[in-house]
Structure formats: C-alpha cells, structure tokens
C-alpha positions in Angstrom: -11.5 21.5 10.5 -9.3 23.6 8.3 -6.8 26.0 9.8 -7.5 29.6 9.1 -5.2 31.4 6.6 -4.4 34.2 9.0 -1.0 33.3 10.6 -2.1 34.8 13.9 -4.8 32.2 14.0 -2.7 29.2 13.2 -2.8 29.2 9.4 1.0 29.4 8.9 3.3 26.4 9.6 6.3 28.6 10.2 4.2 30.4 12.9 3.0 27.2 14.3 6.5 25.8 14.8 7.7 29.1 16.2 4.9 29.0 18.8 6.0 25.5 19.9 9.6 26.6 20.0 8.7 29.5 22.2 6.7 27.2 24.5 9.7 24.8 24.8 11.9 27.8 25.7 9.5 28.5 28.5 8.3 31.8 27.0 4.8 33.0 27.8 2.6 31.3 25.2 -1.2 31.3 25.5 -2.9 27.9 25.5 -5.1 29.0 22.7 -2.0 29.8 20.6 -0.7 26.2 21.3 -4.1 24.8 20.3 -4.1 26.8 17.0 -0.5 25.8 16.3 -1.2 22.1 16.8 -4.3 22.4 14.7 -2.3 23.9 11.8 0.3 21.2 12.0 -2.4 18.5 12.2 -4.2 20.1 9.2 -1.1 19.9 7.0 0.6 16.8 8.3 -2.2 14.8 9.8 -0.1 14.3 12.9 -0.4 15.0 16.6 2.3 15.3 19.2 3.6 12.2 21.0 1.0 11.2 23.6 2.1 12.4 27.0 4.8 14.8 25.7 4.9 17.9 27.9 6.7 19.8 25.2 4.5 18.8 22.3 7.2 16.7 20.6 6.5 15.0 17.3 8.1 11.8 16.0 10.4 12.7 13.1 9.9 16.4 13.9 12.9 17.5 11.8 11.4 15.8 8.8 8.0 17.5 9.4 9.6 20.9 9.8 11.6 20.5 6.6 8.7 19.2 4.5 7.1 22.6 4.1 10.0 24.8 4.7 10.5 27.6 2.2 13.1 26.8 -0.5 
C-alpha cells in the first residue's frame, strides 16, 4: 500500500515523525493519525516500530530521520 501524497493523510515523512513526537510528548493524537504516520514511514523505509514499544520507537531512529531530511 502506497502512502497518499497529502501530508494530512500520512504522505509526508516530516509530518509522520512530527505525529510520533507529539504522541511521545503525550499530546492528543488520533490513532488514525498514528496509523497513517507509521504507514508513511513503512512505505519509505520498509521498517516498523520495535515490537512491544509503547512509544513507537524504531531501531536506529536517528538514522531513519536523517535519511530523508531536507538538505
């Protein structure tokens, strides 16, 4: 499944990481937004969060974030 291009629907990696950061900061984030963010990350990186991670942490997350960061 390809992530949609609309950032509000999970098509933007910057948006996806921001949603996860907001969730980790205990801000009000809808479960659908989390699902869309994880789908966008999986679509680009082919990776899922660490199994059992309550905060949706990824192994080598810093490297994943930097990989597609704007230059």
